[in-house]
C-alpha positions as CSV (number, residue, x, y, z in Angstrom):
1,M,-16.1,26.3,-33.7
2,R,-15.9,28.3,-30.4
3,S,-14.6,26.8,-27.2
4,L,-17.1,25.4,-24.7
5,V,-15.7,27.3,-21.8
6,S,-14.4,30.9,-21.8
7,T,-10.6,31.1,-22.1
8,E,-11.0,34.1,-19.8
9,S,-11.9,31.9,-16.9
10,P,-9.9,32.8,-13.8
11,L,-9.1,29.1,-13.1
12,H,-7.9,28.7,-16.7
13,A,-5.7,31.8,-16.5
14,E,-4.2,30.6,-13.2
15,G,-3.5,27.1,-14.7
16,Q,-5.7,25.4,-12.1
17,L,-7.8,23.3,-14.5
18,T,-7.3,19.6,-15.2
19,P,-6.1,18.7,-18.7
20,A,-9.7,17.6,-19.5
21,Q,-11.1,21.0,-18.3
22,S,-8.4,22.9,-20.1
23,A,-9.3,21.1,-23.4
24,L,-12.8,22.6,-23.1
25,C,-11.1,26.1,-22.9
26,A,-9.2,25.6,-26.2
27,P,-10.0,28.1,-28.9
28,T,-11.2,25.3,-31.1
29,M,-12.4,21.7,-30.7
30,P,-10.8,18.8,-32.5
31,A,-11.9,18.1,-36.1
32,E,-12.9,14.6,-35.1
33,E,-13.9,13.1,-31.9
34,L,-14.3,9.4,-30.9
35,Y,-15.2,8.2,-27.5
36,D,-15.7,4.8,-25.8
37,L,-19.0,5.7,-24.1
38,D,-19.0,2.5,-21.9
39,A,-15.5,3.3,-20.5
40,D,-15.7,7.1,-20.7
41,P,-19.4,8.2,-20.5
42,H,-18.4,11.8,-19.9
43,E,-16.4,11.9,-23.2
44,I,-13.2,13.0,-21.7
45,I,-10.6,10.9,-23.6
46,N,-10.8,11.5,-27.3
47,L,-9.7,8.3,-29.1
48,A,-9.7,9.8,-32.6
49,A,-5.9,10.1,-32.7
50,V,-5.2,6.7,-31.0
51,P,-3.6,4.4,-33.7
52,E,-5.4,1.3,-32.3
53,Q,-8.7,3.1,-33.1
54,R,-8.0,3.9,-36.7
55,A,-10.1,1.1,-38.1
56,T,-13.1,2.1,-36.0
57,L,-12.7,5.8,-37.0
58,E,-12.4,4.9,-40.7
59,R,-15.5,2.6,-40.4
60,L,-17.5,5.4,-38.8
61,R,-16.4,7.9,-41.4
62,A,-17.7,5.6,-44.1
63,V,-21.0,5.3,-42.3
64,L,-21.3,9.1,-42.3
65,E,-20.3,9.4,-45.9
66,N,-22.3,6.6,-47.3
67,G,-25.1,6.1,-44.9
68,S,-25.8,3.1,-42.9
69,P,-27.9,0.1,-43.8
70,T,-28.9,-0.3,-40.2
71,P,-29.9,2.3,-37.6
72,L,-27.0,3.6,-35.4
73,N,-29.4,4.7,-32.6
74,R,-28.9,2.0,-30.0
75,A,-32.2,3.0,-28.3
76,R,-34.2,2.1,-31.3
77,S,-32.1,-0.8,-32.6
78,S,-31.7,-4.3,-31.2
79,S,-28.8,-4.9,-33.5
80,P,-25.2,-5.1,-32.1
81,K,-23.1,-1.9,-32.0
82,P,-21.8,-1.0,-35.5
83,W,-18.4,-0.3,-34.1
């Protein structure tokens, strides 16, 4: 996958981006991404590598691999969050 922002950006070359902005200039994106959308609605802090989030990541992997018996789309579902 390509980066979201050009690595040729003058600000990137000058080291004037925040760590979050620099991550968008990386040549590739992480293989997995997990965000707490309530606490981090702009998806800045990737929780996929946080040990405390391992159970959540594994549960969501299983949903992707096996399908879900309930809809995951919160806008269409009145059920609680699956995570």
